[in-house]
All heavy atoms as TSV, in Angstrom:
chain	resi	resn	atom	element	x	y	z
A	1	MET	N	N	100.172	32.401	-4.522
A	1	MET	CA	C	100.843	31.090	-4.294
A	1	MET	C	C	100.157	30.145	-5.262
A	1	MET	O	O	98.944	29.991	-5.337
A	1	MET	CB	C	100.549	30.729	-2.834
A	1	MET	CG	C	101.153	29.382	-2.459
A	1	MET	SD	S	100.848	29.131	-0.663
A	1	MET	CE	C	101.329	27.529	-0.473
A	2	LYS	N	N	101.027	29.320	-5.922
A	2	LYS	CA	C	100.539	28.358	-6.931
A	2	LYS	C	C	100.209	27.013	-6.131
A	2	LYS	O	O	100.919	26.577	-5.296
A	2	LYS	CB	C	101.596	28.013	-7.957
A	2	LYS	CG	C	101.723	29.196	-8.933
A	2	LYS	CD	C	102.649	28.817	-10.074
A	2	LYS	CE	C	102.746	30.024	-11.012
A	2	LYS	NZ	N	103.517	29.640	-12.174
A	3	THR	N	N	99.167	26.336	-6.580
A	3	THR	CA	C	98.765	25.027	-6.089
A	3	THR	C	C	99.496	23.998	-6.926
A	3	THR	O	O	99.512	24.083	-8.179
A	3	THR	CB	C	97.283	24.831	-6.173
A	3	THR	OG1	O	96.651	25.935	-5.451
A	3	THR	CG2	C	96.862	23.523	-5.533
A	4	GLN	N	N	99.995	22.967	-6.231
A	4	GLN	CA	C	100.625	21.846	-7.070
A	4	GLN	C	C	99.629	21.060	-7.790
A	4	GLN	O	O	98.494	20.888	-7.314
A	4	GLN	CB	C	101.321	20.918	-6.009
A	4	GLN	CG	C	102.474	21.504	-5.241
A	4	GLN	CD	C	103.598	21.951	-6.245
A	4	GLN	OE1	O	103.953	21.284	-7.102
A	4	GLN	NE2	N	104.178	23.106	-5.889
A	5	PRO	N	N	99.944	20.555	-8.967
A	5	PRO	CA	C	98.978	19.770	-9.820
A	5	PRO	C	C	98.404	18.591	-9.047
A	5	PRO	O	O	97.236	18.323	-9.214
A	5	PRO	CB	C	99.823	19.374	-10.965
A	5	PRO	CG	C	100.897	20.421	-11.074
A	5	PRO	CD	C	101.154	20.819	-9.635
A	6	MET	N	N	99.138	17.988	-8.225
A	6	MET	CA	C	98.719	16.802	-7.561
A	6	MET	C	C	97.559	17.149	-6.573
A	6	MET	O	O	96.584	16.476	-6.429
A	6	MET	CB	C	99.801	16.051	-6.739
A	6	MET	CG	C	99.413	14.721	-6.259
A	6	MET	SD	S	98.826	13.716	-7.625
A	6	MET	CE	C	99.343	12.134	-7.148
A	7	GLY	N	N	97.654	18.327	-5.945
A	7	GLY	CA	C	96.607	18.805	-5.037
A	7	GLY	C	C	95.299	19.029	-5.850
A	7	GLY	O	O	94.216	18.668	-5.399
A	8	LYS	N	N	95.445	19.632	-7.017
A	8	LYS	CA	C	94.314	19.851	-7.850
A	8	LYS	C	C	93.578	18.546	-8.242
A	8	LYS	O	O	92.432	18.430	-8.276
A	8	LYS	CB	C	94.659	20.567	-9.146
A	8	LYS	CG	C	94.985	22.159	-8.825
A	8	LYS	CD	C	95.296	22.752	-10.141
A	8	LYS	CE	C	95.716	24.264	-9.971
A	8	LYS	NZ	N	96.004	24.877	-11.267
A	9	THR	N	N	94.414	17.596	-8.532
A	9	THR	CA	C	93.937	16.268	-8.913
A	9	THR	C	C	93.138	15.668	-7.775
A	9	THR	O	O	92.021	15.081	-8.018
A	9	THR	CB	C	95.091	15.270	-9.304
A	9	THR	OG1	O	95.801	15.887	-10.321
A	9	THR	CG2	C	94.559	13.989	-9.715
A	10	ASN	N	N	93.624	15.729	-6.555
A	10	ASN	CA	C	92.841	15.176	-5.484
A	10	ASN	C	C	91.501	15.950	-5.207
A	10	ASN	O	O	90.517	15.164	-4.898
A	10	ASN	CB	C	93.770	15.283	-4.166
A	10	ASN	CG	C	94.879	14.319	-4.113
A	10	ASN	OD1	O	94.843	13.351	-4.823
A	10	ASN	ND2	N	95.929	14.697	-3.390
A	11	VAL	N	N	91.579	17.141	-5.345
A	11	VAL	CA	C	90.386	17.937	-5.176
A	11	VAL	C	C	89.331	17.476	-6.299
A	11	VAL	O	O	88.093	17.289	-6.002
A	11	VAL	CB	C	90.573	19.404	-5.161
A	11	VAL	CG1	C	89.222	20.226	-5.264
A	11	VAL	CG2	C	91.325	19.812	-3.998
A	12	THR	N	N	89.836	17.342	-7.442
A	12	THR	CA	C	88.976	16.989	-8.619
A	12	THR	C	C	88.470	15.629	-8.423
A	12	THR	O	O	87.227	15.394	-8.806
A	12	THR	CB	C	89.782	17.118	-9.933
A	12	THR	OG1	O	90.412	18.407	-10.050
A	12	THR	CG2	C	88.879	16.839	-11.175
A	13	LEU	N	N	89.186	14.649	-7.889
A	13	LEU	CA	C	88.670	13.284	-7.713
A	13	LEU	C	C	87.583	13.313	-6.661
A	13	LEU	O	O	86.567	12.643	-6.844
A	13	LEU	CB	C	89.803	12.412	-7.219
A	13	LEU	CG	C	90.732	11.865	-8.256
A	13	LEU	CD1	C	91.895	11.116	-7.619
A	13	LEU	CD2	C	90.068	11.047	-9.376
A	14	LYS	N	N	87.637	14.221	-5.654
A	14	LYS	CA	C	86.596	14.328	-4.696
A	14	LYS	C	C	85.384	14.843	-5.367
A	14	LYS	O	O	84.215	14.391	-5.078
A	14	LYS	CB	C	87.071	15.141	-3.497
A	14	LYS	CG	C	88.071	14.524	-2.638
A	14	LYS	CD	C	88.534	15.386	-1.517
A	14	LYS	CE	C	89.529	14.841	-0.656
A	14	LYS	NZ	N	90.126	15.694	0.343
A	15	GLN	N	N	85.541	15.831	-6.200
A	15	GLN	CA	C	84.445	16.462	-6.886
A	15	GLN	C	C	83.743	15.479	-7.839
A	15	GLN	O	O	82.545	15.409	-7.899
A	15	GLN	CB	C	84.866	17.623	-7.671
A	15	GLN	CG	C	85.283	18.804	-6.829
A	15	GLN	CD	C	85.909	20.009	-7.620
A	15	GLN	OE1	O	86.368	19.697	-8.807
A	15	GLN	NE2	N	85.912	21.174	-7.108
A	16	ILE	N	N	84.536	14.633	-8.487
A	16	ILE	CA	C	84.018	13.572	-9.465
A	16	ILE	C	C	83.115	12.557	-8.640
A	16	ILE	O	O	82.016	12.287	-9.005
A	16	ILE	CB	C	85.144	12.880	-10.182
A	16	ILE	CG1	C	85.759	13.787	-11.186
A	16	ILE	CG2	C	84.736	11.605	-10.793
A	16	ILE	CD1	C	87.084	13.325	-11.752
A	17	ASN	N	N	83.648	12.173	-7.500
A	17	ASN	CA	C	82.969	11.165	-6.728
A	17	ASN	C	C	81.678	11.742	-6.189
A	17	ASN	O	O	80.594	11.079	-6.168
A	17	ASN	CB	C	83.803	10.532	-5.612
A	17	ASN	CG	C	84.840	9.669	-6.102
A	17	ASN	OD1	O	84.616	8.969	-7.170
A	17	ASN	ND2	N	85.997	9.609	-5.519
A	18	CYS	N	N	81.736	12.926	-5.720
A	18	CYS	CA	C	80.534	13.632	-5.166
A	18	CYS	C	C	79.467	13.849	-6.331
A	18	CYS	O	O	78.266	13.605	-6.161
A	18	CYS	CB	C	80.855	15.004	-4.588
A	18	CYS	SG	S	79.548	15.905	-3.847
A	19	LYS	N	N	79.956	14.253	-7.459
A	19	LYS	CA	C	78.961	14.398	-8.612
A	19	LYS	C	C	78.460	13.085	-9.048
A	19	LYS	O	O	77.195	13.068	-9.467
A	19	LYS	CB	C	79.715	15.123	-9.794
A	19	LYS	CG	C	78.854	15.567	-10.892
A	19	LYS	CD	C	77.746	16.533	-10.579
A	19	LYS	CE	C	78.257	17.819	-10.169
A	19	LYS	NZ	N	77.128	18.861	-9.909
A	20	LYS	N	N	79.168	12.009	-9.023
A	20	LYS	CA	C	78.637	10.703	-9.393
A	20	LYS	C	C	77.512	10.356	-8.467
A	20	LYS	O	O	76.447	9.886	-8.863
A	20	LYS	CB	C	79.807	9.595	-9.331
A	20	LYS	CG	C	80.589	9.567	-10.458
A	20	LYS	CD	C	81.538	8.382	-10.188
A	20	LYS	CE	C	82.671	8.281	-11.266
A	20	LYS	NZ	N	83.680	7.209	-10.908
A	21	ARG	N	N	77.728	10.473	-7.115
A	21	ARG	CA	C	76.726	10.154	-6.174
A	21	ARG	C	C	75.401	11.022	-6.378
A	21	ARG	O	O	74.338	10.524	-6.297
A	21	ARG	CB	C	77.251	10.319	-4.740
A	21	ARG	CG	C	78.271	9.206	-4.343
A	21	ARG	CD	C	78.531	9.321	-2.812
A	21	ARG	NE	N	79.168	10.558	-2.463
A	21	ARG	CZ	C	80.496	10.762	-2.483
A	21	ARG	NH1	N	81.300	9.824	-2.811
A	21	ARG	NH2	N	80.993	11.889	-2.078
A	22	GLU	N	N	75.645	12.274	-6.660
A	22	GLU	CA	C	74.537	13.121	-6.894
A	22	GLU	C	C	73.670	12.701	-8.108
A	22	GLU	O	O	72.532	12.669	-8.059
A	22	GLU	CB	C	75.034	14.468	-7.086
A	22	GLU	CG	C	73.983	15.602	-7.348
A	22	GLU	CD	C	74.507	16.938	-7.752
A	22	GLU	OE1	O	75.716	17.215	-7.479
A	22	GLU	OE2	O	73.745	17.741	-8.305
A	23	MET	N	N	74.422	12.384	-9.174
A	23	MET	CA	C	73.742	11.899	-10.414
A	23	MET	C	C	73.012	10.602	-10.143
A	23	MET	O	O	71.858	10.471	-10.681
A	23	MET	CB	C	74.817	11.794	-11.496
A	23	MET	CG	C	74.132	11.463	-12.841
A	23	MET	SD	S	75.386	11.247	-14.149
A	23	MET	CE	C	76.132	9.681	-13.768
A	24	TYR	N	N	73.649	9.661	-9.527
A	24	TYR	CA	C	72.947	8.333	-9.256
A	24	TYR	C	C	71.644	8.573	-8.459
A	24	TYR	O	O	70.689	7.937	-8.684
A	24	TYR	CB	C	73.925	7.331	-8.539
A	24	TYR	CG	C	75.047	6.925	-9.345
A	24	TYR	CD1	C	76.301	6.579	-8.740
A	24	TYR	CD2	C	74.910	6.715	-10.700
A	24	TYR	CE1	C	77.322	6.070	-9.450
A	24	TYR	CE2	C	76.025	6.270	-11.511
A	24	TYR	CZ	C	77.172	5.913	-10.847
A	24	TYR	OH	O	78.313	5.478	-11.596
A	25	LYS	N	N	71.797	9.362	-7.398
A	25	LYS	CA	C	70.709	9.613	-6.527
A	25	LYS	C	C	69.581	10.291	-7.339
A	25	LYS	O	O	68.312	9.902	-7.228
A	25	LYS	CB	C	71.036	10.526	-5.399
A	25	LYS	CG	C	70.083	10.569	-4.225
A	25	LYS	CD	C	70.552	11.533	-3.143
A	25	LYS	CE	C	71.762	10.917	-2.465
A	25	LYS	NZ	N	72.177	11.759	-1.321
A	26	LYS	N	N	69.812	11.292	-8.176
A	26	LYS	CA	C	68.852	11.911	-8.963
A	26	LYS	C	C	68.220	10.937	-9.964
A	26	LYS	O	O	66.998	10.937	-10.153
A	26	LYS	CB	C	69.371	13.076	-9.724
A	26	LYS	CG	C	69.652	14.285	-8.756
A	26	LYS	CD	C	70.231	15.427	-9.654
A	26	LYS	CE	C	70.330	16.729	-8.751
A	26	LYS	NZ	N	70.774	17.849	-9.536
A	27	ALA	N	N	69.088	10.157	-10.658
A	27	ALA	CA	C	68.562	9.165	-11.635
A	27	ALA	C	C	67.632	8.140	-10.948
A	27	ALA	O	O	66.600	7.763	-11.615
A	27	ALA	CB	C	69.787	8.517	-12.291
A	28	LYS	N	N	67.964	7.750	-9.784
A	28	LYS	CA	C	67.138	6.679	-9.136
A	28	LYS	C	C	65.727	7.320	-8.809
A	28	LYS	O	O	64.658	6.582	-8.967
A	28	LYS	CB	C	67.814	6.434	-7.793
A	28	LYS	CG	C	67.016	5.297	-7.009
A	28	LYS	CD	C	67.785	4.876	-5.772
A	28	LYS	CE	C	67.077	3.828	-4.967
A	28	LYS	NZ	N	67.724	3.469	-3.726
A	29	HIS	N	N	65.616	8.561	-8.461
A	29	HIS	CA	C	64.395	9.165	-8.172
A	29	HIS	C	C	63.636	9.749	-9.260
A	29	HIS	O	O	62.406	9.837	-9.344
A	29	HIS	CB	C	64.593	10.205	-7.037
A	29	HIS	CG	C	64.966	9.654	-5.686
A	29	HIS	ND1	N	65.944	8.718	-5.559
A	29	HIS	CD2	C	64.391	9.861	-4.492
A	29	HIS	CE1	C	65.996	8.370	-4.279
A	29	HIS	NE2	N	65.097	9.128	-3.554
A	30	LEU	N	N	64.338	10.307	-10.281
A	30	LEU	CA	C	63.752	11.031	-11.403
A	30	LEU	C	C	63.809	10.297	-12.725
A	30	LEU	O	O	63.026	10.654	-13.559
A	30	LEU	CB	C	64.446	12.447	-11.539
A	30	LEU	CG	C	64.461	13.294	-10.246
A	30	LEU	CD1	C	65.392	14.449	-10.564
A	30	LEU	CD2	C	63.084	13.769	-9.893
A	31	GLY	N	N	64.661	9.319	-12.880
A	31	GLY	CA	C	64.847	8.640	-14.140
A	31	GLY	C	C	66.026	9.165	-14.914
A	31	GLY	O	O	66.376	10.440	-14.743
A	32	MET	N	N	66.633	8.397	-15.788
A	32	MET	CA	C	67.865	8.847	-16.460
A	32	MET	C	C	67.661	9.986	-17.380
A	32	MET	O	O	68.689	10.724	-17.704
A	32	MET	CB	C	68.426	7.607	-17.215
A	32	MET	CG	C	68.961	6.498	-16.323
A	32	MET	SD	S	70.437	7.020	-15.421
A	32	MET	CE	C	71.603	7.279	-16.634
A	33	SER	N	N	66.474	10.166	-17.946
A	33	SER	CA	C	66.305	11.162	-18.998
A	33	SER	C	C	65.758	12.465	-18.390
A	33	SER	O	O	65.530	13.430	-19.205
A	33	SER	CB	C	65.383	10.689	-20.100
A	33	SER	OG	O	64.110	10.347	-19.581
A	34	HIS	N	N	65.678	12.583	-17.159
A	34	HIS	CA	C	65.189	13.881	-16.560
A	34	HIS	C	C	66.264	14.893	-16.683
A	34	HIS	O	O	67.433	14.664	-16.669
A	34	HIS	CB	C	65.000	13.631	-15.033
A	34	HIS	CG	C	64.309	14.782	-14.393
A	34	HIS	ND1	N	64.929	15.900	-13.999
A	34	HIS	CD2	C	62.957	14.971	-14.105
A	34	HIS	CE1	C	64.084	16.765	-13.456
A	34	HIS	NE2	N	62.832	16.243	-13.536
A	35	PRO	N	N	65.828	16.179	-17.100
A	35	PRO	CA	C	66.694	17.241	-17.396
A	35	PRO	C	C	67.723	17.461	-16.252
A	35	PRO	O	O	68.900	17.853	-16.602
A	35	PRO	CB	C	65.840	18.453	-17.564
A	35	PRO	CG	C	64.587	17.932	-18.027
A	35	PRO	CD	C	64.344	16.572	-17.363
A	36	SER	N	N	67.376	17.341	-15.059
A	36	SER	CA	C	68.149	17.503	-13.898
A	36	SER	C	C	69.381	16.505	-13.911
A	36	SER	O	O	70.513	16.857	-13.636
A	36	SER	CB	C	67.500	17.491	-12.605
A	36	SER	OG	O	68.322	17.694	-11.471
A	37	VAL	N	N	69.025	15.369	-14.251
A	37	VAL	CA	C	70.015	14.216	-14.314
A	37	VAL	C	C	70.973	14.442	-15.558
A	37	VAL	O	O	72.186	14.226	-15.373
A	37	VAL	CB	C	69.381	12.837	-14.448
A	37	VAL	CG1	C	70.358	11.720	-14.607
A	37	VAL	CG2	C	68.477	12.587	-13.268
A	38	VAL	N	N	70.455	14.890	-16.626
A	38	VAL	CA	C	71.223	15.235	-17.827
A	38	VAL	C	C	72.280	16.338	-17.532
A	38	VAL	O	O	73.448	16.200	-17.854
A	38	VAL	CB	C	70.375	15.562	-19.041
A	38	VAL	CG1	C	71.230	16.027	-20.211
A	38	VAL	CG2	C	69.501	14.311	-19.446
A	39	VAL	N	N	71.856	17.385	-16.849
A	39	VAL	CA	C	72.776	18.446	-16.471
A	39	VAL	C	C	73.781	17.975	-15.545
A	39	VAL	O	O	75.021	18.296	-15.794
A	39	VAL	CB	C	71.996	19.573	-15.764
A	39	VAL	CG1	C	72.861	20.553	-15.164
A	39	VAL	CG2	C	71.116	20.364	-16.837
A	40	CYS	N	N	73.443	17.138	-14.660
A	40	CYS	CA	C	74.381	16.586	-13.689
A	40	CYS	C	C	75.489	15.647	-14.407
A	40	CYS	O	O	76.717	15.806	-14.158
A	40	CYS	CB	C	73.721	15.763	-12.653
A	40	CYS	SG	S	74.663	15.316	-11.162
A	41	SER	N	N	74.940	14.905	-15.385
A	41	SER	CA	C	75.815	14.096	-16.219
A	41	SER	C	C	76.849	14.927	-17.068
A	41	SER	O	O	77.993	14.610	-17.112
A	41	SER	CB	C	74.996	13.205	-17.105
A	41	SER	OG	O	75.842	12.554	-17.980
A	42	GLN	N	N	76.376	16.010	-17.560
A	42	GLN	CA	C	77.230	16.897	-18.340
A	42	GLN	C	C	78.271	17.575	-17.435
A	42	GLN	O	O	79.397	17.740	-17.755
A	42	GLN	CB	C	76.417	18.052	-18.932
A	42	GLN	CG	C	75.555	17.455	-20.087
A	42	GLN	CD	C	74.565	18.526	-20.570
A	42	GLN	OE1	O	74.168	19.432	-19.978
A	42	GLN	NE2	N	74.041	18.204	-21.820
A	43	GLU	N	N	77.875	17.852	-16.136
A	43	GLU	CA	C	78.875	18.434	-15.158
A	43	GLU	C	C	79.869	17.449	-14.813
A	43	GLU	O	O	81.105	17.749	-14.709
A	43	GLU	CB	C	78.090	18.924	-13.968
A	43	GLU	CG	C	77.261	20.158	-14.168
A	43	GLU	CD	C	76.360	20.482	-12.985
A	43	GLU	OE1	O	76.171	19.713	-12.042
A	43	GLU	OE2	O	75.719	21.539	-13.074
A	44	LEU	N	N	79.426	16.183	-14.715
A	44	LEU	CA	C	80.402	15.114	-14.410
A	44	LEU	C	C	81.376	15.011	-15.611
A	44	LEU	O	O	82.566	14.772	-15.417
A	44	LEU	CB	C	79.616	13.848	-14.144
A	44	LEU	CG	C	80.483	12.589	-13.876
A	44	LEU	CD1	C	81.370	12.711	-12.786
A	44	LEU	CD2	C	79.598	11.306	-13.696
A	45	ASP	N	N	80.878	15.025	-16.839
A	45	ASP	CA	C	81.769	14.922	-17.958
A	45	ASP	C	C	82.790	16.029	-18.001
A	45	ASP	O	O	83.981	15.709	-18.232
A	45	ASP	CB	C	80.920	15.083	-19.279
A	45	ASP	CG	C	80.082	13.824	-19.530
A	45	ASP	OD1	O	80.430	12.762	-19.011
A	45	ASP	OD2	O	79.197	13.968	-20.417
A	46	GLU	N	N	82.452	17.212	-17.579
A	46	GLU	CA	C	83.384	18.336	-17.504
A	46	GLU	C	C	84.416	18.024	-16.466
A	46	GLU	O	O	85.607	18.370	-16.651
A	46	GLU	CB	C	82.682	19.641	-17.191
A	46	GLU	CG	C	81.831	20.203	-18.313
A	46	GLU	CD	C	81.116	21.452	-17.964
A	46	GLU	OE1	O	81.613	22.170	-17.093
A	46	GLU	OE2	O	80.136	21.737	-18.634
A	47	LEU	N	N	84.077	17.543	-15.375
A	47	LEU	CA	C	85.006	17.176	-14.272
A	47	LEU	C	C	85.996	16.148	-14.689
A	47	LEU	O	O	87.206	16.140	-14.489
A	47	LEU	CB	C	84.342	16.758	-12.948
A	47	LEU	CG	C	83.531	17.866	-12.187
A	47	LEU	CD1	C	82.656	17.217	-11.096
A	47	LEU	CD2	C	84.536	18.840	-11.611
A	48	LEU	N	N	85.429	15.093	-15.409
A	48	LEU	CA	C	86.289	14.032	-15.927
A	48	LEU	C	C	87.273	14.549	-16.971
A	48	LEU	O	O	88.378	14.121	-17.027
A	48	LEU	CB	C	85.395	12.885	-16.462
A	48	LEU	CG	C	84.605	12.135	-15.398
A	48	LEU	CD1	C	83.541	11.261	-16.203
A	48	LEU	CD2	C	85.560	11.199	-14.552
A	49	ASN	N	N	86.776	15.407	-17.821
A	49	ASN	CA	C	87.675	15.989	-18.831
A	49	ASN	C	C	88.757	16.877	-18.194
A	49	ASN	O	O	89.962	16.761	-18.568
A	49	ASN	CB	C	86.886	16.845	-19.902
A	49	ASN	CG	C	86.032	15.983	-20.712
A	49	ASN	OD1	O	86.286	14.835	-20.994
A	49	ASN	ND2	N	84.986	16.597	-21.304
A	50	HIS	N	N	88.365	17.571	-17.142
A	50	HIS	CA	C	89.372	18.364	-16.407
A	50	HIS	C	C	90.416	17.499	-15.742
A	50	HIS	O	O	91.648	17.685	-15.837
A	50	HIS	CB	C	88.664	19.201	-15.400
A	50	HIS	CG	C	89.652	20.146	-14.600
A	50	HIS	ND1	N	90.295	21.134	-15.081
A	50	HIS	CD2	C	89.974	19.906	-13.250
A	50	HIS	CE1	C	91.003	21.682	-14.084
A	50	HIS	NE2	N	90.809	20.930	-12.985
A	51	TYR	N	N	89.961	16.374	-15.144
A	51	TYR	CA	C	90.844	15.411	-14.419
A	51	TYR	C	C	91.787	14.840	-15.491
A	51	TYR	O	O	93.008	14.720	-15.289
A	51	TYR	CB	C	90.060	14.360	-13.810
A	51	TYR	CG	C	90.913	13.268	-13.214
A	51	TYR	CD1	C	91.659	13.462	-11.994
A	51	TYR	CD2	C	91.032	12.011	-13.781
A	51	TYR	CE1	C	92.548	12.529	-11.510
A	51	TYR	CE2	C	91.858	11.080	-13.289
A	51	TYR	CZ	C	92.609	11.261	-12.127
A	51	TYR	OH	O	93.531	10.387	-11.712
A	52	GLN	N	N	91.222	14.404	-16.618
A	52	GLN	CA	C	92.133	13.794	-17.645
A	52	GLN	C	C	93.214	14.722	-18.117
A	52	GLN	O	O	94.325	14.353	-18.411
A	52	GLN	CB	C	91.182	13.271	-18.879
A	52	GLN	CG	C	92.058	12.622	-19.893
A	52	GLN	CD	C	91.207	12.079	-21.053
A	52	GLN	OE1	O	90.012	12.395	-21.193
A	52	GLN	NE2	N	91.769	11.288	-21.944
A	53	GLY	N	N	92.895	15.898	-18.269
A	53	GLY	CA	C	93.787	17.039	-18.659
A	53	GLY	C	C	94.931	17.151	-17.697
A	53	GLY	O	O	96.149	17.193	-18.129
A	54	ILE	N	N	94.570	17.121	-16.375
A	54	ILE	CA	C	95.604	17.179	-15.373
A	54	ILE	C	C	96.447	15.944	-15.256
A	54	ILE	O	O	97.679	16.026	-15.279
A	54	ILE	CB	C	94.930	17.397	-13.938
A	54	ILE	CG1	C	94.331	18.752	-13.852
A	54	ILE	CG2	C	95.957	17.198	-12.786
A	54	ILE	CD1	C	93.433	18.987	-12.589
A	55	TYR	N	N	95.805	14.834	-15.356
A	55	TYR	CA	C	96.527	13.552	-15.430
A	55	TYR	C	C	97.568	13.499	-16.607
A	55	TYR	O	O	98.697	13.080	-16.375
A	55	TYR	CB	C	95.486	12.419	-15.529
A	55	TYR	CG	C	96.077	11.037	-15.453
A	55	TYR	CD1	C	96.546	10.508	-14.216
A	55	TYR	CD2	C	96.103	10.170	-16.514
A	55	TYR	CE1	C	97.087	9.240	-14.104
A	55	TYR	CE2	C	96.661	8.902	-16.439
A	55	TYR	CZ	C	97.124	8.452	-15.167
A	55	TYR	OH	O	97.609	7.231	-15.113
A	56	GLN	N	N	97.090	13.814	-17.792
A	56	GLN	CA	C	97.985	13.772	-18.889
A	56	GLN	C	C	99.178	14.764	-18.753
A	56	GLN	O	O	100.262	14.494	-19.065
A	56	GLN	CB	C	97.293	14.140	-20.212
A	56	GLN	CG	C	96.337	12.924	-20.663
A	56	GLN	CD	C	95.521	13.282	-21.817
A	56	GLN	OE1	O	95.405	14.463	-22.285
A	56	GLN	NE2	N	94.934	12.282	-22.443
A	57	PHE	N	N	98.872	16.000	-18.186
A	57	PHE	CA	C	99.911	17.026	-18.042
A	57	PHE	C	C	100.952	16.511	-17.054
A	57	PHE	O	O	102.195	16.721	-17.260
A	57	PHE	CB	C	99.268	18.287	-17.388
A	57	PHE	CG	C	100.219	19.364	-17.093
A	57	PHE	CD1	C	100.800	20.114	-18.104
A	57	PHE	CD2	C	100.545	19.604	-15.760
A	57	PHE	CE1	C	101.704	21.082	-17.819
A	57	PHE	CE2	C	101.521	20.598	-15.498
A	57	PHE	CZ	C	102.047	21.329	-16.515
A	58	ASN	N	N	100.545	15.790	-15.993
A	58	ASN	CA	C	101.594	15.261	-14.990
A	58	ASN	C	C	102.515	14.273	-15.580
A	58	ASN	O	O	103.648	14.205	-15.205
A	58	ASN	CB	C	100.863	14.621	-13.831
A	58	ASN	CG	C	100.204	15.653	-12.849
A	58	ASN	OD1	O	100.601	16.768	-12.888
A	58	ASN	ND2	N	99.202	15.182	-12.187
A	59	PHE	N	N	102.098	13.642	-16.659
A	59	PHE	CA	C	103.055	12.649	-17.410
A	59	PHE	C	C	103.857	13.209	-18.404
A	59	PHE	O	O	104.922	12.759	-18.751
A	59	PHE	CB	C	102.238	11.464	-17.907
A	59	PHE	CG	C	101.830	10.446	-16.913
A	59	PHE	CD1	C	100.583	10.386	-16.371
A	59	PHE	CD2	C	102.777	9.514	-16.355
A	59	PHE	CE1	C	100.207	9.525	-15.406
A	59	PHE	CE2	C	102.443	8.716	-15.370
A	59	PHE	CZ	C	101.158	8.620	-14.937
A	60	VAL	N	N	103.445	14.414	-18.955
A	60	VAL	CA	C	104.169	15.073	-19.952
A	60	VAL	C	C	105.352	15.886	-19.383
A	60	VAL	O	O	106.376	15.887	-19.936
A	60	VAL	CB	C	103.234	15.986	-20.801
A	60	VAL	CG1	C	104.164	16.946	-21.751
A	60	VAL	CG2	C	102.157	15.193	-21.530
A	61	VAL	N	N	105.043	16.431	-18.313
A	61	VAL	CA	C	106.123	17.348	-17.586
A	61	VAL	C	C	107.153	16.502	-16.946
A	61	VAL	O	O	107.234	15.493	-16.554
A	61	VAL	CB	C	105.421	18.275	-16.580
A	61	VAL	CG1	C	106.499	19.036	-15.819
A	61	VAL	CG2	C	104.599	19.184	-17.306
């Protein structure tokens, strides 16, 4: 069974918001340059890139 693109977008937005909160919390306690914060930021970038790809796909189709 295929998942509708809009459903994937909603899940991804939840993941993005969760990852943002995680990154902010880590940065507050560890500092912005801590390796754990950098990894979290990179994961957030991947989620944002994924979301942007879905968003653009929805307008092309």
